[in-house]
C-alpha positions, 0 to 999 in steps of 0.5 A: 499454522504456527503459534507463539509459544510463550503466550499463556492461555487467555485469562478472564478480563474485565469489560474495561480491559477488553475495550482498551485492548480491543482498541489497541489491537484494532489500531495495530492490526488494521494494516494486517487485516487489510493485507490479509484481505488482499492476500486471500483474494489475490492468492488463496481464493481461486474463485475470486475476481481479484485472484492473481496467482497461487503463492510463489508464482507471478501474475503480470498485467499489461494494463493500467488500473481502471474504475473496475479495479476495486481490491486496493484503494487509491490504485496506481494508474500509470504503471502496469502491475505484477504481483507475487505473493510469497509463502516463505515458511518452507524455503526461500524464493528467488526473484529474478529481474531482467536488464531494463532499458535505462530510461524506463523506471521499474521497481519491486516493492517487498512488503511484509505481513505488517505492510512494512516496505522492508526492501526494494529491487529496481531502478533506484535500489539495485539499478536497471541491470539483471539480478537474482535475489533470494527472499527468505523468511525469519530464521533462515540459516543458509548460505548465499547460493552461487548465482544469487546477487543478494539475500534479503530477509523478511520479518514475516514468512508471508510477503508481497512482491509488488512490481511496477513497470513504467508505461510511456503510452498506449503504444508502449504496452508491448514493451512493458510485456517484454519487461514483465516476461523477464520477471521470474519467481521460483523456490530456492530448491527449483532454482538449485535443481535440488530436492524440495524441503518437507512440505509445510502444513497448508494454511487454513485461510478463513474466507474473507467476509467484508461484513464480518471484518467490520465487527468482532470477526476482525479479530479472527483475521488478526489472530490468523495473521499474528500467529504467523508473525514472530514477535518483534522484541519491541512488541512483546508486552503489547502482544501479550495484552492482545493474547488476553482477548484471544488474539495472536496467542493463547486460546482464541476467543472468537465472538461465539465464546464471548460474554455479552458485556465483553462483546459490547466492550470490544465493539466499543473499543473498535468504534472508538479507535476508528473515530480516533484514526479518522480524527487524526487523518482529518487533523492533518488535512491539508497535507500542504505543510508536509506535517503528515505526507507519504514520507510518514505513512509508508516505509520500513519498520525503521522509517516508521519509527523515525516518522513517529519521532518526527510527529511526536508520537508514542509509536507509529501505529496510527501512521501505519493505519492511516497509510492503509486507509489512504492507499495500502502498499504505498511506496517508501518516500525515497521511491515515490511520494504521494502529496494529496489534496482532500481540500482546496487552497482555502481548506474547503472540501472538494466537490465536483458537483458544485465547483471547478478547480485548477492546478498551475504548474511550471511548464518545463518541469512541472513537478520535482521527480527524477523518474516521472510524475502523475496527478490522479483523480479518486472518488472521495467516498470509495477512493477508487478511480473515477469513470468518465467520458475520456477514460482518463484517470490521471495526467502524467509526465509522459503526456506532457508533449500533448498538454497545452501551455499557457501564454504566461509559460505555466501549465494549467490542469483543469479539475472539474466534472464537466469539460472545460471546452474542447480546446482545453480538454487535453489538460482536463482531469475529469472529477466525479459528480460529488466529493473527490480527492487528488493524489500526486505521485512523484517517482524518485522525488528530488532531494528537496522533497525528501528534506521537507523543503518543497510545498505542493502547488495549491489546488485553487477553486475557480468558480 
């Protein structure tokens, strides 16, 4: 595993310094550690129920997410997924996409170790035609090989290629499988038919332990990730501070080597920052005024920097951390946005055990999305999909012909725990018997959305 050579050995620091640095490192590192969890379970731990495929191979799943899918919070339930975790340390990887019928949306979201969406392939970004794309790690010096459509450089050597392929309905699954079969992942040497470069050392992945990650073990996972990541010029000073507590450079200071006072201080720093992140999240609820929506909490490094300026923040790390909490691997705004409902139209908490709700939308084009839209239900405690008698986790645009239009020309979505009655069940989005949240997804949103000129419709309590 590579290290960052300019860091000095960790020096003695006071408990107050340790507390402040631990808080800062927790805020900065939460996305990296949660990304590590998904990467470890998805590509390194072959005995994990969440294992997808080894590095530099692809896993296609021709079904949509269900309540049994627990690895990623707020999972997408309208597009079957494919995953390819890339290890670019030894050589680049070629991603191939097939020609996809014009009406079908698809995308390949390229996510680095920080969870920045550094590039896209697919309908919006590169079109629905076939292509071959060379994904390289930092510092690669080669020329674009013949047959490669484009070279794309990642800031980090570990990358997730996250694929979404639109499903029009249950009878469309076979067509989705055909599209997925055309997705290719191979190393550059294999693509060229040449000798592979010298192998890089195997990474000593620390086993994921949820309990450990909630305590000071968090910093062990963060240390592992940061030692793989070249230091961005804007973060050199901060990363040197992290090295003082053994994170990302110098001599690792793991919990067993810490004094009781330092342990207590670092734990307090983590706890204080958790509370601060939660306070920021709650302060920006509801999102109806577009003060903090998915346009601000997902994106590239450059998009995060712009979002921090829009929100008058010193840096973007709290935005990135919130994105991790509410739905890691969310799309950048131009690809999709996720207006969310955590409270009703009168700012009251959502509770399926006590109340019923509705969304009233224009029937012809309910939401401003050029590709498609969906409205998805999540449990308010776990942020996972909600099991229900209909096995229905969302209502989306492909379902529009089956939805009942109101006499006044509007479309009502009923959001409640119990059935609104057989005659209205086509428009029923079942809620849990307790707290919940509702997320919209607008794929390829209209310009008015990206320009902050659209307001999401109110979620009304009707009892």
